[in-house]
C-alpha positions as CSV (number, residue, x, y, z in Angstrom):
1,M,-40.6,-64.1,109.4
2,I,-37.3,-64.1,111.1
3,T,-36.1,-68.0,112.1
4,D,-34.5,-69.0,115.2
5,S,-31.2,-70.1,112.9
6,T,-30.9,-66.3,112.4
7,R,-29.0,-65.6,115.6
8,I,-26.3,-68.3,114.3
9,S,-26.4,-66.7,110.8
10,L,-26.0,-62.9,112.2
11,Y,-22.7,-64.3,114.1
12,G,-21.6,-65.6,110.8
13,F,-22.2,-62.4,109.2
14,L,-20.0,-60.4,112.1
15,S,-17.4,-63.1,111.5
16,E,-17.2,-62.0,107.9
17,V,-17.3,-58.3,108.3
18,F,-14.5,-58.4,111.1
19,A,-12.2,-60.9,109.4
20,N,-9.7,-58.6,108.8
21,V,-9.7,-57.1,112.2
22,T,-7.7,-59.9,113.9
23,N,-6.9,-63.6,113.6
24,N,-8.2,-63.9,117.3
25,L,-12.1,-63.0,116.5
26,Y,-14.4,-64.8,119.4
27,S,-18.2,-65.4,119.4
28,M,-20.9,-64.2,122.3
29,T,-18.2,-64.0,125.0
30,I,-14.8,-63.6,126.2
31,P,-12.7,-66.8,126.0
32,T,-12.2,-68.4,129.2
33,E,-8.4,-68.9,128.5
34,N,-6.4,-66.4,126.8
35,T,-3.7,-68.0,124.3
36,K,-0.4,-66.0,124.2
37,S,-1.4,-64.5,121.0
38,D,-4.4,-63.1,122.9
39,T,-2.5,-61.6,125.5
40,V,0.4,-60.3,123.0
41,D,-1.5,-59.0,119.8
42,G,-5.3,-58.4,121.4
43,F,-8.5,-60.2,120.5
44,A,-12.2,-59.0,119.6
45,V,-15.4,-60.5,120.7
46,T,-18.9,-59.9,118.9
47,S,-22.0,-60.0,120.4
48,V,-25.7,-60.1,119.1
49,G,-28.4,-58.3,121.1
50,N,-32.2,-59.1,120.9
51,V,-33.6,-59.4,117.8
52,V,-36.6,-57.1,116.6
53,D,-38.9,-58.9,114.3
54,E,-40.7,-56.2,112.0
55,S,-41.7,-58.6,109.5
56,E,-45.1,-58.0,107.9
57,F,-45.6,-60.9,105.3
58,D,-44.6,-64.4,105.3
59,G,-41.5,-65.1,103.0
60,N,-40.0,-61.5,104.2
61,A,-37.8,-61.1,106.9
62,Y,-37.0,-57.4,107.9
63,G,-35.8,-56.7,111.4
64,W,-33.0,-55.4,113.3
65,V,-30.7,-56.1,115.9
66,R,-27.9,-54.0,118.1
67,C,-24.5,-55.7,117.8
68,Q,-21.3,-55.4,119.2
69,I,-17.4,-55.8,118.7
70,M,-15.1,-55.5,121.8
71,A,-11.5,-55.0,121.3
72,F,-9.2,-55.9,123.8
73,V,-5.8,-54.3,123.5
74,P,-3.3,-55.3,125.8
75,K,-1.5,-52.8,128.1
76,K,1.9,-52.0,127.8
77,T,4.3,-51.9,131.4
78,R,2.8,-50.1,134.1
79,G,-0.7,-50.0,132.3
80,R,0.2,-47.7,129.6
81,L,-2.1,-47.7,126.6
82,N,-0.6,-49.3,123.4
83,K,-1.5,-46.4,121.0
84,E,-0.4,-48.1,118.0
85,L,-2.3,-51.3,118.4
86,Y,-5.3,-49.8,119.5
87,K,-5.2,-47.5,116.5
88,T,-5.0,-50.6,114.3
89,F,-7.7,-51.9,116.1
90,E,-9.9,-48.8,115.7
91,D,-9.0,-48.2,111.8
92,S,-9.8,-52.0,110.9
93,I,-13.0,-52.0,112.7
94,N,-14.2,-48.6,111.3
95,T,-13.0,-49.9,107.8
96,A,-14.8,-53.0,108.4
97,I,-18.1,-51.2,109.4
98,A,-18.0,-48.7,106.7
99,A,-18.0,-51.6,104.3
100,Y,-21.2,-53.0,105.3
101,S,-22.9,-49.9,106.0
102,G,-25.9,-49.1,103.8
103,E,-28.0,-51.7,102.0
104,N,-26.1,-54.9,100.9
105,N,-28.6,-57.2,99.8
106,D,-26.2,-60.1,98.7
107,G,-26.6,-61.6,101.9
108,G,-29.6,-60.0,103.3
109,Y,-27.6,-58.3,106.1
110,Y,-26.2,-54.6,106.4
111,I,-25.3,-52.1,109.2
112,Q,-27.0,-49.3,109.6
113,E,-24.6,-46.2,109.0
114,D,-26.1,-43.7,111.5
115,S,-26.5,-46.4,114.4
116,V,-22.5,-46.7,115.3
117,L,-21.8,-45.6,118.9
118,S,-18.4,-46.2,120.6
119,M,-17.3,-46.3,124.1
120,E,-13.9,-47.4,126.1
121,D,-13.2,-49.5,129.2
122,N,-10.8,-51.5,131.0
123,E,-10.7,-55.4,131.3
124,N,-8.7,-57.9,133.8
125,T,-9.2,-61.4,132.2
126,Q,-7.4,-64.6,133.3
127,K,-4.1,-64.9,135.1
128,G,-3.8,-61.0,135.5
129,N,-4.1,-59.9,132.0
130,Q,-4.8,-56.5,131.3
131,Y,-6.4,-54.7,128.2
132,H,-7.9,-51.8,127.4
133,V,-11.2,-52.3,125.5
134,F,-12.7,-50.5,122.7
135,V,-16.1,-51.0,122.1
136,K,-18.1,-50.3,118.9
137,S,-22.1,-50.9,119.0
138,F,-24.1,-50.7,115.7
139,I,-27.6,-52.2,114.3
140,V,-27.4,-54.8,111.9
141,V,-30.6,-54.7,109.7
142,I,-32.0,-58.0,108.6
143,D,-33.7,-57.9,104.9
144,Q,-34.2,-61.0,103.5
145,Q,-36.8,-62.3,101.1
146,S,-37.7,-65.9,99.9
147,N,-39.8,-67.2,97.6
148,S,-42.3,-68.7,99.7
């Protein structure tokens, strides 16, 4: 069975997966204030959807959840795309997802390879900061066993 503590451990897993993407990694929501580094170097936010519990027996946790990482790439002057920084974020995110795809039973979580989707958006945050947003959506599989 999947326990309530799973959500916070899922955020821990996502922090581990995306640790090398940016120093400005936030969980759950866009920060209420942008730091200087957020506005210059960009930042990323992870989110976890509804956990689907497909466990059949006590002591076995099996389920899945759709998660997202949103990379906020600061716009250049006149709203132009910073192609180099965008590519850095995109490549880093793709590399991180690939490294945790397929069965990874060490921690009981892994990313389902064929579940990855992507999109783009624009975002205005505090004090008029503008960002191009690169979003990756993917399914994290929860595959944990205990000795109960």
